[in-house]
Every structure is written in C-alpha cells, then in structure tokens.
DRENRORO-482246 format. One record per residue (C-alpha): residue in one letter; x, y, z; residue number from 1. Coordinates in steps of 0.5 Angstrom, whole numbers. Layout:
DRENRORO-482246
<site A, <X, Y, Z>, NUM>
...
END
This chain:
DRENRORO-482246
<site X, <-172, 410, -54>, 1>
<site X, <-170, 410, -46>, 2>
<site X, <-173, 403, -44>, 3>
<site X, <-174, 400, -38>, 4>
<site X, <-175, 392, -37>, 5>
<site X, <-177, 389, -31>, 6>
<site X, <-177, 381, -30>, 7>
<site X, <-179, 379, -23>, 8>
<site X, <-176, 373, -22>, 9>
<site X, <-169, 377, -23>, 10>
<site X, <-171, 382, -20>, 11>
<site X, <-173, 379, -13>, 12>
<site X, <-170, 372, -13>, 13>
<site X, <-170, 369, -7>, 14>
<site X, <-174, 374, -3>, 15>
<site X, <-180, 372, -7>, 16>
<site X, <-184, 366, -5>, 17>
<site X, <-187, 365, -12>, 18>
<site X, <-179, 364, -15>, 19>
<site X, <-175, 358, -15>, 20>
<site X, <-168, 356, -19>, 21>
<site X, <-171, 353, -24>, 22>
<site X, <-176, 360, -25>, 23>
<site X, <-171, 365, -24>, 24>
<site X, <-167, 360, -30>, 25>
<site X, <-173, 362, -35>, 26>
<site X, <-174, 369, -33>, 27>
<site X, <-167, 371, -33>, 28>
<site X, <-167, 368, -41>, 29>
<site X, <-173, 372, -42>, 30>
<site X, <-169, 378, -39>, 31>
<site X, <-163, 377, -43>, 32>
<site X, <-165, 376, -49>, 33>
<site X, <-169, 382, -49>, 34>
<site X, <-165, 387, -47>, 35>
<site X, <-159, 384, -52>, 36>
<site X, <-164, 385, -58>, 37>
<site X, <-166, 392, -55>, 38>
<site X, <-159, 394, -54>, 39>
<site X, <-157, 392, -62>, 40>
<site X, <-163, 395, -65>, 41>
<site X, <-160, 402, -62>, 42>
<site X, <-165, 403, -55>, 43>
<site X, <-162, 405, -49>, 44>
<site X, <-164, 400, -43>, 45>
<site X, <-164, 399, -36>, 46>
<site X, <-167, 394, -31>, 47>
<site X, <-167, 392, -24>, 48>
<site X, <-163, 386, -21>, 49>
<site X, <-163, 382, -14>, 50>
<site X, <-155, 383, -11>, 51>
<site X, <-155, 376, -9>, 52>
<site X, <-153, 375, -16>, 53>
<site X, <-149, 380, -17>, 54>
<site X, <-143, 377, -16>, 55>
<site X, <-144, 373, -23>, 56>
<site X, <-144, 379, -27>, 57>
<site X, <-149, 377, -30>, 58>
<site X, <-150, 382, -35>, 59>
<site X, <-146, 386, -41>, 60>
<site X, <-146, 392, -45>, 61>
<site X, <-151, 395, -39>, 62>
<site X, <-150, 397, -32>, 63>
<site X, <-157, 395, -28>, 64>
<site X, <-160, 397, -22>, 65>
<site X, <-158, 393, -16>, 66>
<site X, <-164, 393, -11>, 67>
<site X, <-167, 390, -5>, 68>
<site X, <-174, 389, -7>, 69>
<site X, <-180, 385, -3>, 70>
<site X, <-187, 384, -6>, 71>
<site X, <-189, 389, -2>, 72>
<site X, <-184, 395, -4>, 73>
<site X, <-182, 394, -11>, 74>
<site X, <-189, 398, -14>, 75>
<site X, <-186, 404, -9>, 76>
<site X, <-179, 403, -11>, 77>
<site X, <-180, 403, -18>, 78>
<site X, <-185, 408, -19>, 79>
<site X, <-179, 413, -16>, 80>
<site X, <-175, 413, -23>, 81>
<site X, <-179, 409, -28>, 82>
<site X, <-183, 416, -30>, 83>
<site X, <-175, 417, -33>, 84>
<site X, <-176, 412, -38>, 85>
<site X, <-180, 413, -45>, 86>
<site X, <-183, 406, -45>, 87>
<site X, <-183, 399, -41>, 88>
<site X, <-184, 392, -41>, 89>
<site X, <-186, 388, -35>, 90>
<site X, <-184, 381, -35>, 91>
<site X, <-187, 377, -29>, 92>
<site X, <-192, 371, -27>, 93>
<site X, <-199, 370, -29>, 94>
<site X, <-200, 367, -22>, 95>
<site X, <-205, 370, -17>, 96>
<site X, <-206, 376, -23>, 97>
<site X, <-199, 379, -21>, 98>
<site X, <-197, 381, -29>, 99>
<site X, <-204, 384, -30>, 100>
<site X, <-203, 388, -23>, 101>
<site X, <-196, 390, -24>, 102>
<site X, <-197, 393, -32>, 103>
<site X, <-203, 396, -29>, 104>
<site X, <-200, 400, -24>, 105>
<site X, <-195, 403, -29>, 106>
<site X, <-199, 404, -35>, 107>
<site X, <-199, 412, -33>, 108>
<site X, <-191, 411, -34>, 109>
<site X, <-189, 412, -41>, 110>
<site X, <-192, 407, -46>, 111>
<site X, <-192, 400, -44>, 112>
<site X, <-190, 396, -49>, 113>
<site X, <-195, 389, -44>, 114>
<site X, <-200, 387, -48>, 115>
<site X, <-207, 391, -44>, 116>
<site X, <-209, 389, -36>, 117>
<site X, <-216, 386, -38>, 118>
<site X, <-214, 382, -43>, 119>
<site X, <-208, 379, -39>, 120>
<site X, <-213, 378, -34>, 121>
<site X, <-218, 374, -39>, 122>
<site X, <-213, 369, -42>, 123>
<site X, <-209, 367, -35>, 124>
<site X, <-216, 364, -32>, 125>
<site X, <-216, 357, -35>, 126>
<site X, <-223, 356, -35>, 127>
<site X, <-225, 362, -37>, 128>
<site X, <-220, 361, -43>, 129>
<site X, <-223, 354, -45>, 130>
<site X, <-230, 357, -45>, 131>
<site X, <-229, 362, -50>, 132>
<site X, <-225, 358, -54>, 133>
<site X, <-230, 353, -54>, 134>
<site X, <-235, 358, -56>, 135>
<site X, <-231, 359, -62>, 136>
<site X, <-229, 352, -64>, 137>
<site X, <-223, 352, -62>, 138>
<site X, <-221, 346, -60>, 139>
<site X, <-219, 345, -52>, 140>
<site X, <-217, 340, -47>, 141>
<site X, <-223, 336, -43>, 142>
<site X, <-223, 341, -36>, 143>
<site X, <-227, 341, -29>, 144>
<site X, <-225, 345, -24>, 145>
<site X, <-225, 344, -17>, 146>
<site X, <-225, 351, -13>, 147>
<site X, <-223, 351, -6>, 148>
<site X, <-221, 348, -1>, 149>
<site X, <-220, 342, -5>, 150>
<site X, <-225, 336, -3>, 151>
<site X, <-222, 329, -4>, 152>
<site X, <-229, 325, -6>, 153>
<site X, <-230, 330, -11>, 154>
<site X, <-223, 330, -14>, 155>
<site X, <-224, 322, -14>, 156>
<site X, <-230, 323, -18>, 157>
<site X, <-228, 328, -23>, 158>
<site X, <-223, 323, -24>, 159>
<site X, <-228, 318, -26>, 160>
<site X, <-232, 322, -30>, 161>
<site X, <-226, 324, -35>, 162>
<site X, <-222, 317, -33>, 163>
<site X, <-214, 316, -33>, 164>
<site X, <-208, 319, -34>, 165>
<site X, <-211, 326, -31>, 166>
<site X, <-207, 333, -31>, 167>
<site X, <-208, 337, -25>, 168>
<site X, <-205, 344, -24>, 169>
<site X, <-208, 351, -21>, 170>
<site X, <-212, 355, -25>, 171>
<site X, <-208, 361, -25>, 172>
<site X, <-202, 356, -26>, 173>
<site X, <-196, 358, -31>, 174>
<site X, <-192, 354, -35>, 175>
<site X, <-191, 347, -31>, 176>
<site X, <-191, 352, -24>, 177>
<site X, <-196, 346, -19>, 178>
<site X, <-197, 342, -25>, 179>
<site X, <-197, 334, -24>, 180>
<site X, <-200, 327, -28>, 181>
<site X, <-204, 322, -24>, 182>
<site X, <-204, 316, -27>, 183>
<site X, <-207, 312, -23>, 184>
<site X, <-213, 312, -18>, 185>
<site X, <-208, 310, -13>, 186>
<site X, <-204, 316, -13>, 187>
<site X, <-211, 321, -12>, 188>
<site X, <-210, 320, -4>, 189>
<site X, <-202, 323, -4>, 190>
<site X, <-205, 328, -9>, 191>
<site X, <-211, 331, -5>, 192>
<site X, <-206, 331, 1>, 193>
<site X, <-201, 335, -3>, 194>
<site X, <-207, 340, -5>, 195>
<site X, <-210, 340, 2>, 196>
<site X, <-209, 347, 6>, 197>
<site X, <-205, 350, 0>, 198>
<site X, <-207, 356, -2>, 199>
<site X, <-209, 356, -10>, 200>
<site X, <-213, 362, -11>, 201>
<site X, <-219, 360, -16>, 202>
<site X, <-218, 353, -15>, 203>
<site X, <-215, 347, -20>, 204>
<site X, <-216, 344, -25>, 205>
<site X, <-216, 337, -27>, 206>
<site X, <-216, 335, -35>, 207>
<site X, <-215, 329, -39>, 208>
<site X, <-208, 328, -41>, 209>
<site X, <-208, 330, -49>, 210>
<site X, <-204, 326, -53>, 211>
<site X, <-199, 329, -58>, 212>
<site X, <-193, 334, -59>, 213>
<site X, <-192, 339, -54>, 214>
<site X, <-191, 346, -58>, 215>
<site X, <-192, 353, -58>, 216>
<site X, <-193, 359, -63>, 217>
<site X, <-189, 365, -62>, 218>
<site X, <-193, 371, -65>, 219>
<site X, <-193, 378, -65>, 220>
<site X, <-200, 382, -66>, 221>
<site X, <-201, 390, -67>, 222>
<site X, <-208, 390, -64>, 223>
<site X, <-212, 387, -71>, 224>
<site X, <-208, 383, -75>, 225>
<site X, <-202, 377, -73>, 226>
<site X, <-196, 375, -74>, 227>
<site X, <-193, 368, -74>, 228>
<site X, <-185, 368, -73>, 229>
<site X, <-185, 360, -72>, 230>
<site X, <-187, 354, -69>, 231>
<site X, <-183, 350, -63>, 232>
<site X, <-182, 344, -60>, 233>
<site X, <-183, 345, -53>, 234>
<site X, <-179, 339, -48>, 235>
<site X, <-184, 338, -42>, 236>
<site X, <-182, 333, -35>, 237>
<site X, <-188, 331, -33>, 238>
<site X, <-188, 328, -25>, 239>
<site X, <-193, 325, -21>, 240>
<site X, <-196, 328, -14>, 241>
<site X, <-189, 327, -11>, 242>
<site X, <-185, 330, -15>, 243>
<site X, <-184, 338, -19>, 244>
<site X, <-187, 338, -27>, 245>
<site X, <-182, 342, -30>, 246>
<site X, <-180, 346, -37>, 247>
<site X, <-173, 343, -40>, 248>
<site X, <-173, 347, -47>, 249>
<site X, <-174, 346, -54>, 250>
<site X, <-172, 347, -61>, 251>
<site X, <-174, 352, -67>, 252>
<site X, <-176, 352, -73>, 253>
<site X, <-181, 346, -71>, 254>
<site X, <-183, 343, -79>, 255>
<site X, <-188, 338, -79>, 256>
<site X, <-194, 337, -83>, 257>
<site X, <-200, 341, -78>, 258>
<site X, <-195, 347, -77>, 259>
<site X, <-199, 352, -82>, 260>
<site X, <-206, 348, -77>, 261>
<site X, <-202, 351, -71>, 262>
<site X, <-201, 357, -74>, 263>
<site X, <-208, 359, -76>, 264>
<site X, <-210, 356, -69>, 265>
<site X, <-206, 360, -65>, 266>
<site X, <-208, 366, -70>, 267>
<site X, <-216, 365, -69>, 268>
<site X, <-214, 364, -61>, 269>
<site X, <-211, 371, -60>, 270>
<site X, <-216, 375, -64>, 271>
<site X, <-222, 373, -59>, 272>
<site X, <-218, 377, -54>, 273>
<site X, <-217, 384, -55>, 274>
<site X, <-212, 387, -52>, 275>
<site X, <-207, 382, -53>, 276>
<site X, <-201, 385, -57>, 277>
<site X, <-194, 385, -58>, 278>
<site X, <-191, 378, -57>, 279>
<site X, <-195, 373, -55>, 280>
<site X, <-195, 366, -54>, 281>
<site X, <-200, 360, -55>, 282>
<site X, <-198, 353, -53>, 283>
<site X, <-201, 348, -57>, 284>
<site X, <-201, 340, -57>, 285>
<site X, <-201, 337, -64>, 286>
<site X, <-205, 331, -64>, 287>
<site X, <-208, 326, -69>, 288>
<site X, <-215, 330, -69>, 289>
<site X, <-211, 337, -70>, 290>
<site X, <-208, 343, -65>, 291>
<site X, <-211, 343, -58>, 292>
<site X, <-209, 350, -54>, 293>
<site X, <-206, 349, -48>, 294>
<site X, <-205, 356, -46>, 295>
<site X, <-204, 363, -48>, 296>
<site X, <-198, 367, -45>, 297>
<site X, <-199, 374, -45>, 298>
<site X, <-192, 376, -45>, 299>
<site X, <-186, 374, -48>, 300>
<site X, <-184, 366, -46>, 301>
<site X, <-177, 362, -45>, 302>
<site X, <-178, 360, -52>, 303>
<site X, <-176, 367, -54>, 304>
<site X, <-168, 365, -53>, 305>
<site X, <-169, 360, -58>, 306>
<site X, <-173, 364, -64>, 307>
<site X, <-169, 370, -64>, 308>
<site X, <-163, 366, -66>, 309>
<site X, <-166, 364, -72>, 310>
<site X, <-172, 370, -74>, 311>
<site X, <-167, 374, -79>, 312>
<site X, <-171, 380, -76>, 313>
<site X, <-170, 384, -69>, 314>
<site X, <-176, 381, -66>, 315>
<site X, <-176, 387, -60>, 316>
<site X, <-177, 392, -65>, 317>
<site X, <-182, 388, -69>, 318>
<site X, <-186, 388, -62>, 319>
<site X, <-184, 396, -60>, 320>
<site X, <-186, 397, -68>, 321>
<site X, <-193, 394, -67>, 322>
<site X, <-196, 396, -60>, 323>
<site X, <-193, 403, -61>, 324>
<site X, <-194, 405, -69>, 325>
<site X, <-199, 399, -70>, 326>
<site X, <-194, 396, -76>, 327>
<site X, <-193, 388, -78>, 328>
<site X, <-189, 386, -84>, 329>
<site X, <-193, 381, -89>, 330>
<site X, <-188, 375, -86>, 331>
<site X, <-181, 374, -83>, 332>
<site X, <-176, 369, -85>, 333>
<site X, <-172, 364, -81>, 334>
<site X, <-165, 360, -83>, 335>
<site X, <-163, 355, -79>, 336>
<site X, <-165, 352, -72>, 337>
<site X, <-163, 354, -65>, 338>
<site X, <-164, 350, -58>, 339>
<site X, <-165, 352, -51>, 340>
<site X, <-164, 348, -45>, 341>
<site X, <-165, 348, -38>, 342>
<site X, <-158, 344, -35>, 343>
<site X, <-158, 342, -28>, 344>
<site X, <-152, 344, -25>, 345>
<site X, <-149, 342, -19>, 346>
<site X, <-147, 348, -14>, 347>
<site X, <-140, 346, -13>, 348>
<site X, <-140, 346, -21>, 349>
<site X, <-143, 354, -22>, 350>
<site X, <-137, 358, -22>, 351>
<site X, <-133, 353, -27>, 352>
<site X, <-140, 351, -32>, 353>
<site X, <-140, 359, -31>, 354>
<site X, <-133, 361, -34>, 355>
<site X, <-133, 356, -39>, 356>
<site X, <-140, 357, -43>, 357>
<site X, <-140, 363, -43>, 358>
<site X, <-141, 364, -50>, 359>
<site X, <-148, 360, -51>, 360>
<site X, <-150, 360, -44>, 361>
<site X, <-157, 366, -43>, 362>
<site X, <-158, 364, -36>, 363>
<site X, <-153, 363, -30>, 364>
<site X, <-153, 358, -25>, 365>
<site X, <-154, 362, -19>, 366>
<site X, <-155, 358, -13>, 367>
<site X, <-160, 362, -10>, 368>
<site X, <-161, 359, -4>, 369>
<site X, <-157, 356, 2>, 370>
<site X, <-157, 348, 3>, 371>
<site X, <-159, 348, -4>, 372>
<site X, <-154, 343, -8>, 373>
<site X, <-157, 343, -15>, 374>
<site X, <-158, 350, -19>, 375>
<site X, <-160, 351, -27>, 376>
<site X, <-157, 354, -32>, 377>
<site X, <-161, 355, -40>, 378>
<site X, <-156, 355, -45>, 379>
<site X, <-156, 356, -52>, 380>
<site X, <-154, 352, -59>, 381>
<site X, <-155, 354, -66>, 382>
<site X, <-153, 350, -72>, 383>
<site X, <-156, 348, -79>, 384>
<site X, <-159, 342, -77>, 385>
<site X, <-162, 339, -70>, 386>
<site X, <-158, 334, -70>, 387>
<site X, <-152, 339, -70>, 388>
<site X, <-155, 343, -65>, 389>
<site X, <-156, 337, -61>, 390>
<site X, <-149, 334, -61>, 391>
<site X, <-147, 340, -58>, 392>
<site X, <-151, 340, -53>, 393>
<site X, <-150, 332, -51>, 394>
<site X, <-143, 334, -51>, 395>
<site X, <-144, 339, -45>, 396>
<site X, <-149, 335, -41>, 397>
<site X, <-143, 330, -41>, 398>
<site X, <-138, 335, -38>, 399>
<site X, <-142, 336, -34>, 400>
<site X, <-143, 329, -32>, 401>
<site X, <-135, 327, -32>, 402>
<site X, <-134, 333, -27>, 403>
<site X, <-138, 332, -22>, 404>
<site X, <-137, 325, -22>, 405>
<site X, <-130, 327, -20>, 406>
<site X, <-131, 333, -16>, 407>
<site X, <-135, 327, -11>, 408>
END
C-alpha cells in the first residue's frame, strides 16, 4: 500500500512558531519510527521534510520530499500530491485545533489512518475531557478554568481554593507545552505576568498537583474494542514560571501492581469517545488511590519509539488493520525493556554526536535556530532489564559531557 506520513514539526521546522528544538526532536522520533515500521511491513512510504534538515540525511531507505512549507501554504501544497497515495497518517500538535483541522482537510484524500476529527476535538480540550470522564466515574485531577484574558485576582482565588503546589497550562496544550508548576503564593505574580498578553485560545487550566508515578498507556482501538500494548514510565521535568517544563523520555514496559488497573482505566476512558481509533496514548498518574487520567492523545505519541522495540508485532501494521479492517488480536506479547531519552547536545558537537551514535539515535541533534547553543537528540536503547539500558544511557551522557568540557 502507498502511504503518506506527514509530521508537522519535521515538515515545517523553524518556519512554525509552534516548533521548538525540543518539539522537533519528539516529532521526528515519531515520524522515523512509524516510517521504519511501515517499510518493514512491506508498504511504500513517503513524507515531507524541511530543507533545513536535509544535510543530516535523517531517513534511510526512503526519498522524502524536501519542501519549504509554511502554515498558510501547507494544506494547498500537500493537496497537490496526497491523492497519489492510498492512505495517509497526520502527526501534528493538538494546539489550537491544528491536528483536527489537518485531519479534516485531508479526510477525502485516500484512507485516513487517524482518529476522526470530532473525536480529536472532544479530547484535546482538557475541561470538556475531564467533565466527560468525571460523569463516568473516571478519576481526573481537581481542575479550574481561567478564561482569556487571564485575571490576576481570579488566579489567586483559584490558587487559594485548590492549595499548593499547582500545575498551570493551556487548555489545549500538548504534553508539557506551556506547563508550569507553582509551589508557593510568591510565584503567582510572576506567573500572572507570564500569562498576561499571551494568547491561550480557550484559556488556561489550574490543577492541584497530583502526586504519583507519571505513566502512559499505549493502545490500539478499532472503534469498538481496545488492545492495550504497554504501560510506560514517563520522565518529566517540571519547572516553575521562570523555566520550561519538558518530557525527557521513559522506558517500557513498566511492571507495577497497578498495571492492570491502568489498562482498565485507559480502556474505559477511550471507549467514551466515539471516533478514537488506531493508536491512542493515555497519560496517567498512578497514585495510592488508583490511576488518574491526565490526557488522552488521539495520535501516535513519543512513547511509540520505545514500545515498538519490545512488542513482538509490527505496531504500524496493527494500526492499519484496526482502522481499515476493524481487526485486532486478542493480545500481544513483549520481550525485554526499551528506553528513550532526550539528550541536550551542544551545537558545536551535533555532527560529532550524529556520526558516533547513528545506531541508537531516533532523532538527530538539529540546530534549528540561529544563535541556539543547545539542540536535542532522542536516543533509544533496548536490553533485557532496565538497569542494562540505564547503564548505556549514563555512558553516553558522560561521553557528551567529557567532549563538551574538552571543546570549551
């Protein structure tokens, strides 16, 4: 089957305000992993990449189209050739409704392997998502909405009601994008100044921090049935109003007592939203009282780069079978352990790092912006146990630090 895969960050790179070096790193990791699996399944695959990353030769066994795309032109330009393909998959942030808009625009151009646009819209807004889940007795964080423009007095009142520490993020934000932790009242004024004047669409949400283990469930859905592939750990770096929170990586499979509870809660949550199909990721925090649903991601997630290394089936083919034919196996097995990790690479070491770590790299360290001293690379390690893959990660981190200090 001829399949076109579009990944927003890899296609637009520095031409989009939504794309940072960190976002590009995760986006390209998903694109490369999916493309490799589709090729292994025997499909003919094509994609679009920004010319700014062409010199890194980031994809093997495929000749991507290098096009200078912008937000205001990409739909028209892709429409010119997407009809040549039998199926397509769109990867983009849900921010400001971007993913649902792109999926909707290309819905009549061959088979869409994405969730339906209506389902994407329902789950991207955290308030409507939480309201629906609460009705069905699915645990969610204690959350308040502050509309645009953000009012400082309202922010302080909500903070007093919920109590510290707090999480503040956009209603339609993805992952850690725009997310901050506020640990004490003295940080609220700085937080308000940061929020003031910034366009957050439908507003920001304020949550009481949920204490527990950050995890995600990767699953496949055929529209009526759900197959949970794995429970994954998530390494998240939380920062206050003055910093930038980020997803760092994680490992899979995570073996904990609450694993089956996590699978059950994730399955119940996605079942509530008609139109969720193919690959879906559910972010959960495992607490002493049980799993709490934080997000439903109606698309491939970064964890896919790790899950595909341990699950003993081709997940890309599972996605096709579930969406196009409604087929799902009753279960899947996994073997070993896989870790993905986002490394900060000094700009002057990007080519050296690329040459020395080709075998473990799922996203190259691409300096997207002028004057940017740090870029990011996603690496992946597979082994029999967590301790083995962690040793490999620590070794490469030590190597980067040694080279950095030597070059300075």
